[in-house]
C-alpha positions as CSV (number, residue, x, y, z in Angstrom):
1,M,-18.9,7.7,-11.9
2,R,-18.8,4.5,-9.9
3,I,-15.5,3.3,-8.3
4,L,-14.9,-0.2,-6.9
5,V,-12.2,-0.2,-4.2
6,T,-11.1,-3.6,-3.1
7,G,-9.9,-4.0,0.5
8,G,-11.8,-0.8,1.4
9,A,-11.7,-1.4,5.1
10,G,-7.9,-1.9,5.0
11,F,-5.4,0.7,6.1
12,I,-4.4,2.4,2.9
13,A,-7.7,1.9,1.1
14,H,-9.8,3.6,3.8
15,H,-7.6,6.7,3.4
16,L,-8.2,6.5,-0.3
17,I,-12.0,6.3,0.1
18,D,-11.8,9.4,2.3
19,E,-9.8,11.2,-0.4
20,L,-12.3,10.1,-3.1
21,L,-15.3,11.3,-1.0
22,N,-13.7,14.7,-0.4
23,N,-12.3,15.3,-3.9
24,T,-14.7,13.6,-6.3
25,D,-18.4,13.1,-6.7
26,A,-18.0,9.3,-7.3
27,E,-20.2,6.6,-5.9
28,I,-17.9,4.2,-4.1
29,I,-18.3,0.4,-3.6
30,S,-16.0,-1.1,-1.0
31,L,-15.4,-4.8,-1.5
32,D,-13.8,-6.5,1.5
33,R,-13.8,-9.8,3.3
34,L,-13.2,-8.1,6.7
35,D,-10.5,-10.4,8.1
36,Y,-7.5,-9.3,10.2
37,S,-6.6,-6.7,7.6
38,G,-10.0,-5.2,7.1
39,N,-11.5,-3.3,9.9
40,L,-14.9,-1.5,9.6
41,N,-14.0,0.7,12.5
42,R,-11.6,2.5,10.1
43,L,-14.3,3.3,7.6
44,H,-16.7,4.2,10.5
45,N,-14.1,6.7,11.8
46,V,-13.6,8.5,8.4
47,L,-17.3,8.3,7.4
48,R,-19.2,9.2,10.5
49,D,-18.8,13.0,10.1
50,N,-18.4,13.1,6.4
51,P,-21.4,14.7,4.7
52,H,-20.8,12.5,1.6
53,K,-20.9,9.2,3.5
54,N,-24.0,8.0,1.7
55,R,-22.0,7.6,-1.4
56,V,-20.2,4.6,0.1
57,R,-21.6,1.1,-0.1
58,I,-20.0,-2.0,1.4
59,V,-20.1,-5.4,-0.3
60,H,-18.7,-8.4,1.5
61,H,-16.7,-10.9,-0.6
62,D,-13.5,-12.9,-0.5
63,L,-11.7,-12.6,-3.8
64,K,-10.3,-16.1,-3.5
65,A,-13.7,-17.0,-5.0
66,E,-14.8,-15.7,-8.3
67,I,-17.2,-12.8,-8.5
68,N,-20.3,-14.7,-9.3
69,P,-23.5,-13.2,-10.8
70,H,-24.9,-12.7,-7.3
71,V,-22.0,-10.7,-6.0
72,A,-21.7,-8.9,-9.3
73,S,-25.3,-7.8,-9.0
74,H,-24.5,-6.2,-5.6
75,I,-21.5,-4.4,-7.0
76,G,-23.3,-3.2,-10.1
77,R,-21.7,-1.4,-13.0
78,V,-18.4,0.3,-12.3
79,D,-16.2,2.7,-14.3
80,I,-13.0,2.3,-12.3
81,I,-11.4,-0.5,-10.2
82,L,-8.8,0.3,-7.6
83,H,-7.4,-3.0,-6.4
84,L,-5.8,-2.7,-3.0
85,A,-7.1,-5.9,-1.3
86,A,-4.1,-8.1,-0.4
87,G,-2.4,-10.2,2.2
88,S,0.7,-8.1,3.1
89,H,2.3,-9.6,6.2
90,V,5.7,-10.8,5.1
91,D,6.3,-13.1,8.2
92,R,2.9,-14.7,7.7
93,S,3.6,-15.3,4.0
94,I,6.8,-17.1,5.0
95,D,4.7,-19.5,7.2
96,F,1.8,-19.8,4.8
97,P,2.9,-19.1,1.2
98,M,-0.2,-20.8,-0.3
99,D,-2.5,-18.4,1.5
100,F,-0.7,-15.5,-0.2
101,A,-0.8,-17.1,-3.6
102,L,-4.5,-17.5,-3.3
103,D,-5.2,-14.0,-1.9
104,N,-2.8,-11.9,-4.0
105,T,-2.5,-13.9,-7.3
106,I,-5.7,-15.9,-7.6
107,G,-7.7,-13.0,-6.0
108,T,-6.3,-10.6,-8.6
109,L,-7.1,-13.0,-11.4
110,N,-10.7,-13.3,-10.2
111,L,-11.0,-9.5,-10.1
112,L,-9.5,-9.2,-13.6
113,Q,-12.1,-11.6,-14.9
114,F,-14.8,-9.5,-13.5
115,A,-13.1,-6.4,-15.0
116,R,-13.5,-7.9,-18.4
117,T,-17.3,-7.7,-18.0
118,Q,-17.2,-3.9,-17.4
119,D,-16.6,-1.0,-19.7
120,L,-13.7,0.4,-17.6
121,K,-12.0,3.7,-17.8
122,R,-9.2,2.5,-15.6
123,F,-8.0,-0.5,-13.4
124,I,-5.2,0.3,-11.0
125,Y,-3.3,-2.6,-9.4
126,F,-1.6,-1.6,-6.1
127,S,1.7,-3.4,-5.9
128,T,4.8,-3.1,-3.7
129,D,8.5,-2.1,-3.8
130,E,9.3,-5.6,-2.5
131,V,8.9,-7.1,-6.0
132,F,12.3,-5.6,-6.8
133,G,14.0,-7.1,-3.8
134,P,16.8,-5.6,-1.7
135,A,18.4,-2.4,-3.0
136,P,22.2,-2.0,-2.6
137,E,23.4,1.3,-1.4
138,G,23.0,3.9,-4.1
139,V,20.5,1.9,-6.1
140,F,16.9,3.2,-6.7
141,Y,14.7,0.9,-8.8
142,K,12.8,2.4,-11.7
143,E,9.4,1.1,-12.8
144,Q,10.6,-1.2,-15.5
145,D,13.6,-2.7,-13.7
146,R,13.9,-6.5,-13.2
147,Y,12.1,-8.2,-10.3
148,N,13.8,-10.3,-7.5
149,S,11.2,-11.4,-5.0
150,T,12.8,-12.5,-1.7
151,N,9.7,-13.8,0.1
152,P,6.3,-15.4,-0.8
153,Y,4.4,-12.1,-0.3
154,S,6.4,-10.2,-2.9
155,A,6.3,-13.2,-5.3
156,S,2.5,-13.3,-5.0
157,K,2.3,-9.6,-5.8
158,A,4.7,-9.9,-8.7
159,A,2.5,-12.7,-10.1
160,G,-0.5,-10.5,-9.8
161,E,1.3,-7.8,-11.7
162,E,2.1,-10.2,-14.5
163,F,-1.6,-11.2,-14.8
164,C,-2.4,-7.5,-15.1
165,V,0.1,-7.1,-17.8
166,A,-1.3,-10.1,-19.6
167,F,-4.8,-8.9,-19.4
168,E,-3.8,-5.5,-20.8
169,N,-1.9,-7.3,-23.7
170,T,-4.6,-9.9,-24.3
171,Y,-7.9,-8.2,-23.6
172,G,-7.0,-4.5,-23.8
173,L,-7.9,-3.7,-20.2
174,P,-6.8,-0.1,-19.3
175,I,-4.5,-1.1,-16.5
176,Y,-2.0,0.9,-14.4
177,I,0.4,-0.7,-11.9
178,T,1.7,1.3,-8.9
179,H,4.6,0.5,-6.5
180,T,4.9,2.1,-3.1
181,M,6.8,1.4,0.1
182,N,6.4,1.6,3.9
183,V,3.1,3.5,4.1
184,F,2.2,4.9,7.5
185,G,-0.6,7.0,9.0
186,E,-3.6,7.1,11.2
187,R,-5.4,3.8,12.1
188,Q,-2.5,1.5,11.0
189,S,-2.2,-1.9,12.5
190,P,-0.4,-1.6,15.8
191,E,2.0,-4.4,14.8
192,K,3.6,-2.2,12.2
193,F,6.8,-0.4,12.9
194,I,5.7,3.3,13.4
195,P,2.6,2.6,15.6
196,M,4.7,0.1,17.5
197,C,7.3,2.8,18.1
198,I,4.7,5.4,19.1
199,R,3.3,2.9,21.7
200,R,6.7,1.8,23.1
201,V,8.1,5.3,23.3
202,R,4.9,6.4,25.2
203,N,5.3,3.4,27.6
204,E,9.1,3.9,27.8
205,Q,9.7,0.4,26.5
206,S,12.6,-0.7,24.4
207,I,12.4,-0.8,20.6
208,T,14.1,-3.3,18.3
209,I,15.9,-1.7,15.4
210,H,16.8,-4.1,12.6
211,A,20.3,-3.5,11.3
212,N,23.2,-5.0,9.3
213,P,25.1,-8.0,10.8
214,S,27.6,-5.7,12.6
215,K,24.6,-3.8,14.1
216,T,26.1,-0.5,13.0
217,K,23.6,0.5,10.2
218,A,19.8,0.4,10.5
219,G,17.6,-0.7,7.7
220,S,16.2,2.2,5.6
221,R,13.0,3.0,3.6
222,H,11.3,5.8,1.8
223,Y,8.4,6.3,4.2
224,I,5.2,7.8,2.9
225,H,1.9,8.8,4.5
226,A,-1.3,7.1,3.4
227,R,-2.9,10.4,2.4
228,D,0.0,11.1,0.1
229,V,-0.5,7.7,-1.5
230,A,-4.2,8.5,-1.9
231,S,-3.4,11.8,-3.5
232,A,-1.1,10.0,-6.0
233,M,-3.9,7.6,-6.9
234,L,-6.3,10.5,-7.6
235,F,-3.5,12.2,-9.6
236,L,-3.2,9.1,-11.9
237,L,-7.0,8.9,-12.3
238,D,-7.1,12.5,-13.5
239,R,-4.5,12.0,-16.1
240,P,-5.0,10.8,-19.7
241,T,-3.5,7.5,-20.6
242,V,0.3,7.5,-20.2
243,S,2.3,5.6,-22.8
244,M,5.3,3.8,-21.5
245,L,6.4,1.5,-24.4
246,D,9.9,0.2,-23.5
247,Y,12.4,-1.8,-25.5
248,G,10.3,-4.9,-25.2
249,G,7.1,-3.2,-26.2
250,A,5.4,-3.5,-22.7
251,K,2.3,-1.4,-22.8
252,C,1.1,-1.5,-19.2
253,P,2.3,1.7,-17.4
254,K,3.8,1.4,-14.0
255,F,4.3,4.2,-11.5
256,N,6.5,4.4,-8.3
257,I,4.8,6.3,-5.5
258,V,7.7,7.3,-3.3
259,G,8.2,9.4,-0.2
260,K,10.4,12.5,-0.4
261,E,13.3,11.2,1.7
262,E,15.0,8.0,2.6
263,W,15.0,7.5,6.4
264,D,16.6,4.7,8.4
265,N,14.6,3.1,11.1
266,L,16.7,4.5,13.9
267,K,16.0,8.0,12.7
268,V,12.3,7.2,12.6
269,A,12.3,5.9,16.1
270,T,14.5,8.8,17.3
271,T,12.1,11.4,15.7
272,I,9.0,9.7,17.3
273,A,10.7,10.0,20.7
274,E,11.6,13.6,20.1
275,I,8.0,14.5,19.2
276,Q,6.8,12.8,22.4
277,E,9.6,14.5,24.4
278,K,10.5,11.1,25.8
279,P,13.8,9.0,25.9
280,L,14.4,6.4,23.2
281,N,15.4,3.0,24.5
282,Y,16.4,0.7,21.7
283,E,18.5,-2.3,20.7
284,M,20.1,-2.9,17.3
285,V,19.7,-6.5,16.1
286,D,21.0,-8.4,13.1
287,F,18.2,-8.0,10.5
288,H,18.7,-11.2,8.5
289,S,19.1,-13.5,11.5
290,S,16.0,-12.1,13.2
291,R,13.8,-11.7,10.1
292,P,14.7,-14.2,7.3
293,G,12.9,-13.3,4.0
294,H,13.1,-9.5,4.8
295,D,15.5,-7.0,3.2
296,L,17.6,-4.4,5.0
297,R,17.0,-1.7,2.3
298,Y,14.3,-1.0,-0.2
299,A,14.5,1.9,-2.6
300,L,12.4,3.2,-5.5
301,D,13.1,6.0,-8.0
302,G,10.2,8.5,-7.9
303,S,11.5,10.6,-10.8
304,F,8.8,9.5,-13.3
305,M,5.9,10.6,-11.1
306,K,7.7,13.8,-10.4
307,S,8.2,14.4,-14.1
308,L,4.4,14.0,-14.5
309,G,3.8,16.7,-11.8
310,W,3.2,14.7,-8.6
311,V,5.3,14.7,-5.4
312,P,4.2,14.1,-1.7
313,K,2.5,17.2,-0.1
314,M,4.6,17.0,3.1
315,D,7.9,15.7,4.2
316,V,8.3,12.7,6.5
317,R,8.8,14.7,9.7
318,E,5.6,16.7,9.3
319,R,3.6,13.6,8.6
320,L,5.2,11.8,11.5
321,E,4.2,14.7,13.8
322,Q,0.6,14.5,12.6
323,T,0.5,10.7,13.1
324,V,2.1,10.7,16.5
325,M,-0.2,13.4,17.9
326,W,-3.3,11.8,16.4
327,S,-2.3,8.4,17.8
328,L,-1.7,9.7,21.3
329,S,-5.1,11.3,21.1
330,N,-6.7,8.1,19.9
331,P,-4.9,5.4,21.9
332,D,-7.4,2.7,21.1
333,W,-5.6,2.4,17.7
334,L,-2.3,1.7,19.4
């Protein structure tokens, strides 16, 4: 079996490649343009001591351009495509929306065109909870709920999803779509909230906690570790085709990959400080004033994946402890 992983040097995808090496006998092709998101040091870290590292091959390509015959010859025939390559920085998308339309929408379309030339067993498009928009208190979005993109990043991912749905309907490609939210773990970009908290707590610096306008309630998420996301992807690859025909006849199955618990960001920061046995210095700020285009609360319903037999292996605190201790022992990643 040969698996193409796009964005293979990215944060989530490099964990997925590690999981594939350790739990399958697949040959893996990592397709990456190696910009600010892709970092070969991640792959080097997980591959250097892995006895199966020779099963990974790296192909350099920017999916804003079509996969021409020359690039296709380097990729070769593939059985499965796992599409994780994407621009994912919300603030940057607000400043440069066209870049995200090209990366996330046109890039997906170029990959789908390549997929049509293959005899695929599965194409998985890795999307985001943000396509649903903000979740009012008590609301948890299911896979087939309406979309409400609140920034250009989420709009570009939703557009990529719709091309996937269209290619399943038009060409019969065997496509799955996943939604996940706020993934954390080892080797994450230091600008992200959890590594930033680890670094600032270590250095006894203040942390900004985004909150409601009255600064009394912190924003919340269902945090999930990258290794749990990777295990969910392997779980989906091992399953036979899942039928999800809804009232409109939509055939393309969608799956929410969700952490076990909803945590607000103050609880995350407090826990990170407790693990380090250091004080937490923080300031609550009005979320929407400081970060227009962001949402205070996102929430997904994970009951469908649970009904199929998958849940995260560990709870958030256990995974946070692992991530904090690893990061302190590998400070270059902070």
